[in-house]
Legacy VTK file of the C-alpha trace (Angstrom):
# vtk DataFile Version 3.0
C-alpha trace
ASCII
DATASET POLYDATA
POINTS 439 float
28.622 28.334 9.285
29.126 28.875 13.023
31.357 26.573 15.052
28.321 25.293 16.972
26.436 24.528 13.764
29.481 22.831 12.302
29.829 20.692 15.433
26.143 19.699 15.378
26.401 18.777 11.698
29.296 16.460 12.489
27.348 14.777 15.292
24.383 13.869 13.092
25.443 10.234 13.168
22.979 7.623 11.969
20.516 7.806 9.143
17.938 5.101 9.792
15.270 5.104 7.111
12.017 6.846 8.055
9.059 5.499 6.099
6.115 6.877 8.063
4.922 9.205 10.780
4.202 9.004 13.661
6.863 6.335 14.355
5.750 2.712 14.522
6.481 2.568 18.248
3.359 4.682 18.819
1.039 2.258 17.006
-0.919 -0.101 19.231
-3.275 -3.083 19.093
-5.849 -1.389 21.328
-6.882 0.868 18.443
-7.608 -1.847 15.887
-11.378 -1.458 15.929
-10.898 1.859 14.136
-9.433 0.029 11.121
-12.716 -1.777 10.476
-14.620 1.443 11.085
-12.632 3.410 8.510
-13.271 0.774 5.823
-16.999 1.224 6.309
-16.713 4.852 5.160
-16.690 6.152 1.610
-13.341 7.193 0.134
-12.480 10.856 -0.050
-12.779 12.115 -3.625
-9.509 12.476 -5.479
-7.427 10.233 -3.185
-5.578 7.614 -5.267
-5.594 3.957 -4.237
-2.534 1.737 -4.215
-2.173 -2.006 -3.698
0.788 -3.650 -1.965
1.297 -7.413 -1.902
3.870 -8.868 0.491
5.547 -12.066 -0.727
7.703 -13.127 2.240
9.646 -16.012 0.669
13.403 -16.066 0.014
16.104 -18.540 -0.968
18.235 -17.250 1.940
17.870 -14.697 4.696
20.426 -11.908 4.268
22.393 -11.110 7.403
21.199 -7.491 7.312
17.524 -8.269 6.587
14.917 -7.005 9.059
11.780 -7.822 7.067
9.317 -10.655 7.677
10.668 -13.414 5.417
10.647 -17.229 5.362
13.176 -19.591 3.796
11.647 -22.905 4.869
8.168 -22.979 3.326
6.959 -25.834 1.100
5.085 -25.403 -2.157
1.864 -26.218 -0.313
2.652 -23.610 2.372
3.182 -21.000 -0.329
-0.061 -21.947 -2.081
-2.020 -21.650 1.163
-0.477 -18.247 1.819
-1.216 -16.932 -1.663
-4.803 -18.186 -1.402
-5.124 -16.375 1.931
-3.978 -13.089 0.395
-6.631 -13.480 -2.298
-9.290 -14.046 0.369
-8.039 -10.911 2.129
-8.235 -8.904 -1.094
-11.738 -10.137 -1.836
-12.855 -9.276 1.699
-11.351 -5.777 1.525
-12.586 -5.064 -2.016
-16.162 -5.334 -0.746
-15.631 -2.650 1.887
-17.161 0.783 1.130
-13.722 2.460 1.265
-12.421 0.240 -1.572
-15.508 -0.867 -3.506
-15.687 0.628 -6.983
-12.134 2.023 -6.905
-9.293 0.866 -9.137
-5.637 0.867 -8.056
-3.530 3.703 -9.410
-0.345 1.803 -8.537
0.581 -1.726 -7.459
3.705 -2.942 -5.699
4.964 -6.483 -5.138
7.501 -6.502 -2.300
9.130 -9.010 -0.046
10.874 -11.104 0.702
11.430 -12.014 -2.885
8.424 -11.751 -5.222
10.492 -13.349 -7.991
10.850 -16.446 -5.791
7.418 -17.497 -7.068
7.220 -19.663 -10.176
5.851 -18.315 -13.444
2.731 -20.434 -12.909
2.213 -19.139 -9.375
2.619 -15.533 -10.517
0.151 -15.923 -13.349
-2.474 -17.558 -11.128
-2.030 -15.034 -8.316
-2.258 -11.954 -10.504
-5.119 -13.286 -12.653
-7.135 -13.775 -9.484
-6.154 -10.367 -8.110
-7.214 -8.636 -11.326
-10.570 -10.416 -11.279
-11.214 -9.032 -7.788
-9.771 -5.533 -8.222
-9.063 -4.671 -11.894
-5.686 -3.147 -12.789
-6.580 -1.525 -16.091
-6.276 1.977 -14.587
-2.894 1.303 -12.936
-0.165 3.677 -14.054
2.598 1.615 -12.435
3.107 -2.019 -11.433
6.382 -2.398 -9.532
8.045 -5.714 -8.782
11.105 -6.587 -6.667
13.489 -9.307 -7.880
16.490 -11.246 -6.643
18.768 -11.791 -9.680
19.390 -15.471 -8.982
15.687 -16.308 -9.232
15.313 -14.966 -12.756
15.354 -17.000 -15.950
13.849 -16.154 -19.368
10.516 -17.856 -18.585
10.195 -16.110 -15.221
10.984 -12.699 -16.699
8.483 -13.219 -19.504
5.849 -14.117 -16.924
6.640 -10.983 -14.903
6.326 -8.850 -18.034
3.093 -10.612 -19.031
1.363 -9.853 -15.720
1.803 -6.143 -16.469
4.907 -5.139 -14.516
6.228 -1.751 -15.615
8.952 -1.142 -13.033
11.349 -4.032 -12.395
13.697 -3.572 -9.438
16.769 -5.787 -9.209
18.186 -6.215 -5.701
21.824 -6.399 -6.753
23.278 -4.662 -3.637
26.890 -5.336 -4.684
28.759 -6.744 -7.686
31.479 -8.566 -5.715
30.991 -12.285 -5.019
32.848 -12.216 -1.701
30.813 -9.265 -0.411
27.590 -10.946 -1.516
28.524 -14.205 0.175
29.678 -12.775 3.494
26.509 -10.655 3.758
24.284 -13.680 3.148
23.000 -12.801 -0.327
21.779 -15.770 -2.375
22.916 -14.545 -5.800
26.356 -13.985 -7.312
27.743 -11.587 -9.925
27.282 -13.890 -12.947
23.583 -14.175 -12.127
23.391 -10.374 -11.981
24.740 -10.023 -15.509
22.444 -12.651 -16.953
19.376 -11.300 -15.169
20.029 -7.730 -16.282
20.501 -8.710 -19.934
17.326 -10.807 -19.904
15.351 -8.007 -18.250
16.538 -5.536 -20.888
15.502 -7.952 -23.633
11.963 -8.106 -22.215
11.577 -4.359 -22.702
10.307 -3.289 -19.286
9.339 0.371 -19.092
11.818 0.904 -16.284
14.603 -1.154 -14.752
15.897 -0.072 -11.355
18.869 -1.553 -9.571
19.418 -1.437 -5.804
22.827 -1.002 -4.187
23.817 -0.859 -0.508
26.678 1.341 0.643
28.662 -0.045 3.574
28.048 -3.780 3.545
30.260 -6.071 5.648
33.868 -5.902 4.382
33.023 -3.172 1.849
36.200 -1.329 0.792
36.942 1.898 -1.037
38.072 -0.062 -4.079
35.019 -2.280 -4.100
32.651 0.682 -3.840
34.326 2.415 -6.762
33.922 -0.766 -8.825
30.231 -0.829 -7.915
29.838 2.722 -9.228
31.710 1.918 -12.428
29.692 -1.253 -13.053
26.418 0.583 -12.436
27.295 3.267 -14.968
28.342 0.541 -17.423
24.932 -1.171 -17.095
23.143 2.206 -17.444
19.834 1.251 -15.747
16.880 3.628 -15.888
17.182 4.312 -12.164
19.538 3.503 -9.321
18.565 3.253 -5.659
21.333 3.390 -3.057
20.667 2.607 0.574
23.067 3.163 3.449
23.557 -0.058 5.407
21.519 -0.265 8.633
21.862 -2.782 11.459
18.485 -2.884 13.281
18.023 -5.074 16.350
16.233 -7.871 14.467
19.023 -8.675 11.997
21.458 -11.591 12.084
24.364 -9.140 12.314
22.907 -7.464 15.408
22.277 -10.794 17.131
25.887 -11.828 16.508
27.104 -8.483 17.848
25.034 -8.986 21.002
26.149 -12.601 21.476
29.842 -11.729 21.137
29.610 -8.485 23.095
31.039 -6.542 20.157
28.494 -3.749 19.950
30.200 -1.919 17.097
28.665 -2.918 13.776
31.156 -4.588 11.396
30.296 -2.173 8.585
31.454 1.255 7.461
30.585 4.176 9.743
27.905 6.696 8.775
30.363 9.318 7.587
31.973 6.815 5.221
28.619 5.566 3.925
27.450 9.098 3.240
30.681 9.887 1.424
30.309 6.767 -0.704
26.766 7.722 -1.681
27.974 11.258 -2.427
30.660 9.832 -4.710
28.138 7.576 -6.441
25.716 10.460 -7.005
28.506 12.656 -8.397
29.606 9.923 -10.796
26.040 9.242 -11.895
25.437 12.954 -12.481
28.560 13.083 -14.612
27.093 10.191 -16.609
23.874 12.153 -17.237
21.715 11.016 -14.315
19.615 13.289 -12.101
19.497 12.812 -8.329
15.820 12.634 -7.399
15.880 11.852 -3.675
18.221 10.944 -0.854
18.477 7.458 -2.340
17.795 7.612 -6.083
19.231 8.794 -9.358
17.351 8.499 -12.661
18.575 8.571 -16.229
15.585 10.497 -17.610
13.304 12.237 -15.080
10.606 12.660 -17.743
10.317 8.881 -18.162
11.564 7.282 -14.946
8.952 7.743 -12.239
8.317 5.957 -8.945
4.594 6.426 -8.516
4.303 4.067 -5.539
6.676 6.261 -3.535
5.389 9.638 -4.651
1.686 8.822 -4.294
2.134 7.116 -0.935
4.217 9.981 0.434
1.551 12.379 -0.831
-1.213 10.735 1.225
-2.631 8.049 -1.089
-4.605 5.157 0.373
-2.596 1.927 0.348
-4.164 -1.493 0.825
-1.468 -3.878 2.024
-2.029 -7.621 1.595
-0.261 -10.422 3.400
1.674 -11.083 6.560
3.227 -8.013 8.247
2.190 -5.687 5.413
1.563 -2.009 6.083
-1.506 -0.049 4.988
-2.637 3.572 5.036
-6.409 3.980 4.830
-8.140 7.363 5.115
-5.629 8.636 7.640
-5.356 5.407 9.658
-2.046 3.525 9.620
-2.064 -0.185 10.362
0.009 -3.322 10.029
-1.128 -6.912 9.496
-0.261 -9.760 11.839
3.444 -10.532 11.654
3.469 -14.350 11.809
2.306 -16.309 8.786
0.346 -18.938 10.752
-1.499 -16.257 12.732
-2.243 -14.368 9.535
-3.663 -17.353 7.622
-5.719 -18.491 10.622
-7.406 -15.127 11.017
-8.092 -14.887 7.282
-9.624 -18.364 7.378
-11.910 -17.164 10.176
-13.115 -14.319 7.927
-11.595 -11.541 10.022
-9.275 -8.656 9.243
-5.689 -9.622 10.204
-4.787 -6.333 11.902
-1.936 -6.358 14.446
-1.464 -2.667 15.311
-2.730 0.690 14.135
-2.702 4.449 14.591
-5.324 7.059 13.676
-3.599 10.258 12.607
-4.794 13.797 13.173
-4.852 16.401 10.405
-1.701 17.899 11.903
0.088 14.548 11.950
-0.897 13.891 8.335
0.541 17.275 7.384
3.801 16.518 9.222
3.967 13.062 7.613
3.641 14.471 4.124
6.102 17.267 4.859
8.889 15.041 6.182
8.442 12.425 3.464
8.534 15.074 0.733
11.739 16.392 2.301
13.351 13.097 1.279
12.875 14.142 -2.356
15.226 17.075 -1.821
12.778 19.899 -2.522
9.538 20.915 -0.803
7.025 23.406 -2.174
5.813 25.248 0.923
2.856 26.624 -1.011
1.453 23.109 -1.415
0.959 22.851 2.349
-0.781 26.186 2.484
-3.221 25.069 -0.208
-3.817 21.555 1.124
-3.623 22.036 4.900
-3.823 25.794 5.426
-0.402 25.735 7.111
2.519 28.069 6.435
5.317 25.554 6.983
7.995 28.237 6.572
6.556 30.091 9.563
5.725 26.990 11.598
9.248 25.606 11.363
11.132 28.886 11.004
13.575 28.094 13.819
14.245 24.532 12.614
14.764 25.680 9.026
17.072 28.484 10.112
19.143 26.072 12.167
19.437 23.601 9.290
20.347 26.468 6.979
23.055 27.514 9.452
24.356 23.940 9.404
24.573 24.103 5.614
22.037 21.308 5.120
19.313 23.237 3.293
18.304 26.614 1.919
14.952 28.359 1.517
14.513 29.819 -1.948
11.251 31.744 -2.173
8.575 29.204 -1.291
10.862 26.209 -1.870
12.854 24.354 0.758
15.876 22.903 -1.028
18.185 20.379 0.598
21.892 20.711 -0.032
23.701 17.503 -0.907
24.931 17.140 2.683
21.350 17.466 3.899
20.065 14.955 1.373
22.634 12.380 2.443
21.513 12.547 6.083
17.876 13.447 5.406
16.410 10.709 7.619
18.376 12.126 10.517
17.232 15.733 10.123
13.559 14.768 9.756
13.374 14.285 13.525
13.664 18.067 13.875
10.113 18.373 12.499
8.463 15.722 14.686
6.026 16.774 17.377
7.811 16.821 20.778
6.015 13.671 21.972
7.309 11.731 18.966
10.961 12.714 19.230
12.317 9.380 20.363
14.903 6.846 19.267
12.228 4.123 19.336
11.181 3.956 15.673
10.070 0.338 15.270
LINES 1 440
439 0 1 2 3 4 5 6 7 8 9 10 11 12 13 14 15 16 17 18 19 20 21 22 23 24 25 26 27 28 29 30 31 32 33 34 35 36 37 38 39 40 41 42 43 44 45 46 47 48 49 50 51 52 53 54 55 56 57 58 59 60 61 62 63 64 65 66 67 68 69 70 71 72 73 74 75 76 77 78 79 80 81 82 83 84 85 86 87 88 89 90 91 92 93 94 95 96 97 98 99 100 101 102 103 104 105 106 107 108 109 110 111 112 113 114 115 116 117 118 119 120 121 122 123 124 125 126 127 128 129 130 131 132 133 134 135 136 137 138 139 140 141 142 143 144 145 146 147 148 149 150 151 152 153 154 155 156 157 158 159 160 161 162 163 164 165 166 167 168 169 170 171 172 173 174 175 176 177 178 179 180 181 182 183 184 185 186 187 188 189 190 191 192 193 194 195 196 197 198 199 200 201 202 203 204 205 206 207 208 209 210 211 212 213 214 215 216 217 218 219 220 221 222 223 224 225 226 227 228 229 230 231 232 233 234 235 236 237 238 239 240 241 242 243 244 245 246 247 248 249 250 251 252 253 254 255 256 257 258 259 260 261 262 263 264 265 266 267 268 269 270 271 272 273 274 275 276 277 278 279 280 281 282 283 284 285 286 287 288 289 290 291 292 293 294 295 296 297 298 299 300 301 302 303 304 305 306 307 308 309 310 311 312 313 314 315 316 317 318 319 320 321 322 323 324 325 326 327 328 329 330 331 332 333 334 335 336 337 338 339 340 341 342 343 344 345 346 347 348 349 350 351 352 353 354 355 356 357 358 359 360 361 362 363 364 365 366 367 368 369 370 371 372 373 374 375 376 377 378 379 380 381 382 383 384 385 386 387 388 389 390 391 392 393 394 395 396 397 398 399 400 401 402 403 404 405 406 407 408 409 410 411 412 413 414 415 416 417 418 419 420 421 422 423 424 425 426 427 428 429 430 431 432 433 434 435 436 437 438
C-alpha cells in the first residue's frame, strides 16, 4: 500500500449508515404527484413485494434515537393510529400496482412494535391479512424491546406468524443501558431471550451497538462473551451514530461541546472487528458489515436482501419509507398530520424521488457492497453495465488502500473495507450526489 493510500485509509472517519440512494436530501415534496401516478401502473413481472409497518411507540426515547417515535400516546391515540394504518393499507391494496399481489416479506419496525399489547397485535395483523394475505410470505420480521416481552406477548407474536424476532439488546450492562436512555435492563434481557427460545421462532437476532456512552474496553469484551454464551441465530452490530436529531446531539449543541461523548470511529471499528473475530471463532459467518449468522443456510434476512435488490416496498404509517416501481417516497412525519390525511382519503406522502435506470443500478450496487461481495456479472445481466469498467479507477484506489480486491467477476471487501463500508460507498455516487447532507 502506498503512503498516500495509507493516509487516505486513516482519514476515512465516520461511517454513517447508508440505507438508500440517492440520499434523502435530494427527495422533495414537489414530486409527490408521481407517487400516485406510479401506483396506477401495473407491477413489473417478477418484482417481489414487501410490506413495512411502522409502530412509533416506545416506553422511553433513547438518547441516541433519531427515528420518529412517541412516548406519550394514550391507548385511544394508539388505536386511532393503528386504524389509520389499516385504512392506508386498504387504500393502497386497491391500487393497480399492488392489487392481486401478495407480500413476499413483512417487517414490523419502530419505535417498538412489541410495545403493543397481545390483543392489539392480534387485531392489527388479522385485519392486515384480510386486506393483503400473508400466506405467500417467506419472512415476517418483528423488532422487540426486551422489557416489553412476557410469555403472553411472545406467544401472540409467534401466533401472528413472525419468523424472525429481533431483540434490541444493545448492551448487557445496566449502567450503560441507563445512561443511554434504554428502557430495559439486563435481567429483562435474560428473561426475554429464554422465553423467545421457548416459543421456537425460526430465527432470533440480537442487536448490539458498539460505542455507546461510557462504553469501555472491558464492557465491550463482556458484551461479546455474553453474546456467544446466548448463541443467537444472528447478531447485528451497529456502530454508534450521533445524528443532529438525537438527544445527545442537542445536549452537545446546548453545552458547546461538539465532540460526541462516545468512542471514536477507529475504536468502534476495532470493537466490531474484535466481535466478528470472536463470533467467527465460535462458528459464525460474517454476512455483511453489520451481521454474523450461526448457519448461513438457515439464517436469512429476506427484508434486507430483497429490498436492496430492488423489491417494491409498501411502507405503512407515520414517517415510513417506501420504494414503488423505482420511486422512493416517505410518509408524513407527524402523527396528527398523517392521521388527518388518511381520514381525508388521501395518500400521506411527504417527499419523494423518481430514480433513473442509472440511479437504480447505483443503488443496488452500493447496497450489495454492504454484504461484502458483489457479483459484477449480475449488473451486466440486469442493467447491461460492466461495473468493473465503469468504476475501474474507484476500485483500483480502494484496492490500493487495502479495502477490497477484485477476484474474477467478484468484488470482495476486505475486513477493513467492510467495517467502513458506508464511508467508501460515497466513492460510487454520481458527482451531484456526493454531499455530506444525507438526511
